[in-house]
N, C-alpha and C positions, 0 to 999 in steps of 0.2 A: 504494500500500500504506500502511496505517496506520503511523504512526511507532511506535505501541505494539507493532507486530508486526515491526519492523525487526530482522533478525538479521544479525550479523556472524559470520564464521567464527571460532570460538574458537581461540586459539593453545594450544600444548602447556602453557604456564604457567598457562592459565586453566581447565584441566580437572583432574579428580581424578587422584590417583596411579595408580589402576587404568587410567584412560583414557590417561594418559601412557605407561604400559607398552604399551598397544595401539597408540598412535601410533608408538612405537619399532618394534614388530613390522611395522606397515604400511610404515614408511619402509624397513625392511630388505627386505620382500617385494615391495612395489609400487614403491618408489623415492621415494614421497611419500605424504602423507596427503590423499586426495581431500577436497575441501571438504564433500561430502555426509556422508562418514564423520565428519569433524570436527564437523559440526553435530549428529550423533547424540550427541556427547560432552557436550552441554549437560546431558544426563541422566547420572548416575553409572553407570547400568546398561544403558541402551539400546544403546550401541555394542557392548559385548560380547555382549549378547543377540542383536542383529541379525546380527553376524558369525557367531555360532554357527549361527543359523537359516539364513543365506545359504549357508554352507559345509557344511551337513549333507549326508549321502549321499543320492543320488537315483538313480532308474533312468534318468533322462534324461542323454543325452550332453551334453557341453559345448556343441556347436553347437545342440542342441535347446533347452537353457536360454537361449541367446542369441536364438533365434527368439521364445521367450516374452517375454524382456526387451524386445526391439525392438518387438513389436506392442503389448504392454501399455503401454509408455512412450508410444507414439503415441496409443493410445486415451485415455490419461490426460493427454495434452498436456504431458508433462514434458520440457522442453528439456534439462535436465541429464542425465537418463537416456538420452534419445535420443542425445545426444552421447557419453556414456560408452560406451554399448553399440554405437554405430557403430564406435568405436575398437576395442573388444573383439571385435566381430564380424569386423572386418578381421583381427585377430590370429588368429582361429579359421578363417580361410579364405574368408569371404564377400567378394564383390566389392562395390564401391559400388552397382552396379545391383541386385544381389541384396538388399542391405540396404534400399534404397528400396522394393523390391517387398515384402519382409517387413514393413516398417513400414506399408505400405498394406494388408497382410492376405492376401497370397498368396505362393506359391513355385512358379512355373511350371517352375523348374529342378529340382525334386525333389518327386515326388508325395507321399512320406511327410511331408516337412516342410510341404507344402501343407495336408495334413489337420491337422497340428499347429497351424500358424499360424491357420487358420480357426477351430479350436476355441478356442485361447487368446484370440483377438480376441472371439469371441462370449461367452466366459465373462466377460471384462472389461466388454464393452458391456452385457450383459444380466444382470450380477451372478449368474452361474451358471445362469441359465435358458436353456440352449441348445436348439436345435432337435434333435429326434431324428435327423434326417438328418445333421447335423453330427457328432454322436456316432457314428453308424453308419460314416461315412466315416473317422473317427479309428480305430475298431477294424478296419475293412477294410484300412487302411493298414499294419496289423501291430502296433498298440499294444494293450496289455491294460489291465485295470482298475487294476493297480498304477501303470502309467504315467499313467492318468487322475488318480489321486490326486496323483501327483507334479507334474502340470501345474497342478492347483489350488493346490498349495503354492507353486509357482513364481510363479503369478499373484499370490498373496497377498504373497509376498516383494517383488515389483516394485511392487505397490500401496503398500506401506509407504514405500519410498524415493521413489516418484512424489509421494505426498501430502506427504512431508516437504519436498521441494524446492518443490512448488507453493505450500506455505504460507510457506516461509521466503525463497524466491527468492535463495538464496545464489549467489555467482558460479560460473559454469561454468568448470572448470579442465581441460577437455578440448577438442580442436578441435571447434568447434560443428558439429553435424549440419545438413545441408541442410534447410530448411523444406519441408514438403510442401503 
């Protein structure tokens, strides 16, 4: 990596007062400030904007959002988000084997999640140009047009964080996910 692009994780003292307040909220809620969130704080506005976007209401259940997070992070080769969402996926009831399968783009253990993971993977790989059959399977699994829009938003959310890590290569502060 170019030395001009070297990013260190900013400390609380190095960020704006607004971001310091967000760091305090993260420490209370999560127990620490994840390095990726801290990196957003290089910008005076990006951290708050991103957290608002990431935590907005959605029709997707928590497990469904994790499905999207895991497969998109794999498609985008983001080691940080693969690791973070492996840990979060376990907290949401996925086994190690299921997480690996989701990252690979399928869910043989749940037909509805299988349709979701295949759609999210294809959206990420083909930049939204999915096969009609993939979309048909998604709707046949019980999802609706509102869910489709929320999947696209979730993919966009993950792309933002994946790209931020891929460009900055800040240290991973979660147990590292298994390489595939």
